[in-house]
N, C-alpha and C positions, 0 to 999 in steps of 0.2 A: 504494500500500500504506500509506503514511504517513497519508493522509487517511482511509482505511478504519479504521485503528487508532484515530485520534483520534475519529472518529464513534462507534465502539464504546465507547470510554471515556466519552464524553459521555452515551451512552445508559444505561450502567451507573450513572452518577452521578444520572441523572434518576429511576431506579427508586424509591429510598427517598422522594424528594419526591412522586412520584405516589402511592405507597402511603399516605403521611400526608396527602395533599391532601384526602381525603374528610372529614377533620375541619376543613378550612379553618384558621381561627385558633383553633378551639376544641380544647382538649386534653381527653382523657377525664377526667372528674371522679370520682376515686376517694376524694377527701378525706373524704367522709361515712363510707365503710367504714373508713378508717384511724381516724377519730375514734371510731366505734362499737367497733372492736376495742380501742383503748386504754382506753375507758371500761369495757368488759366485763372486760378483764384487771384493771384497777385495782379493780373491784368484786368480783373473785374468782369470776366467772361463766363457767366453762368451756363450758357449754351455749350461752350467748349468743355466745361467741367462735366456736364451731363452726358456728353458724347463718350466719356470714358467709362460709363456704367453700362451694364447689360440692359436690354429692354425691360426686363423684369427685376431690375436692381432695386435695392431698398436702403434707405438711410435710417439709422436709429439714433437720432440726436438725443442728447441728455434732456431730461425733464420734458419730453415731448412725445407725441404719437409718431409712429413710423411714417416715412414718406415712401410711397410705393410707386414704382414705374419711372421710366426715364423722363417722361413729360413732367411729372410732379417733382422729380429731382431737379430738373432745369428751373422750374418756378422757384423752388426752395433756394437754390444757389444764386439765382439772379437777384433775389431780394437780399440775401446775405452779403453778397459782394458789392451791392449798391452802396453800402455804408462806408466803403473804402477800407483801407488798411491792408495788411499783408499777413501771410502765415509762412512759417518754416517747418517743414516736415523732416523728421529724422527716423530712418528705419533702424530698428533694433534687431529684428528677427524676420526671416522669411523661410517658410517651409511649405511642402505640399506633396501631392501625389496625383498623377494623371492630369486631368484637366482642371484641378482645383489647387489653389495656393492660398496661404494665409500670410499677411504682413502685420507685424506688431511694431508700433513706433510711438514717438512723441511728437507733439506739435507745440508751437509757440506763436502767438498772434499779436499783432500791434494794431492800434487804431489808426485812422487816417492821419492824425496829428503826430504819430510816432510813439505814443504812449503805449505801455503794455496793456493788452486787452485780456489775454487768457493764455493758459498753457495746460497741457494734460497729455493723455494717452489715447491712441486709436488702435482699432483692429479692423482690418479690411480682409474680406474673403474675395478672392478673385476666381473667375471662371474663364477658361480658354474657349473662345467662340471664334470659329473659322480661323484658327491659328493665332489669334491675338488675345492677349490677356486683357480682360475688362473687369471692372469692379462690380461685384455681385451683391455684397453686403458690406455696409460701412457704418461703424459704430465708434463713437468717441465720448470721452468723459473728461471734464475739467478737474484739475488738481487744486483749483482755487475754491475757497469756501464761499458760500453764497451770501 
């Protein structure tokens, strides 16, 4: 019984490795999308931001209902970027398997006058659609007290 339990535990440990093995040493490269998102945000272009999401993409903003679909995402970001300001994204981790990837990072934002607006963490789930990584789920939370 002891040997069977040990074998079962070892098999479970091998599953994540096997799932990620299809990438070999190569991680999903979502850095281009992250850079495009940041550039579009800083340029105040809500439509360009929305183009980086899947048609069935979803935003999960803090203290708010989800924003579902590319059209609603465009409306959300168009309003958000109209206030001016900029953001800086820093990727901490990227991992994935097959046509899905996850990016974990931090953000820091400034107001139009250059003053500090917010900083916190984000998680983005990407989906590969027609050979291109697109944002599928986007969630962030502030590290600042309310």
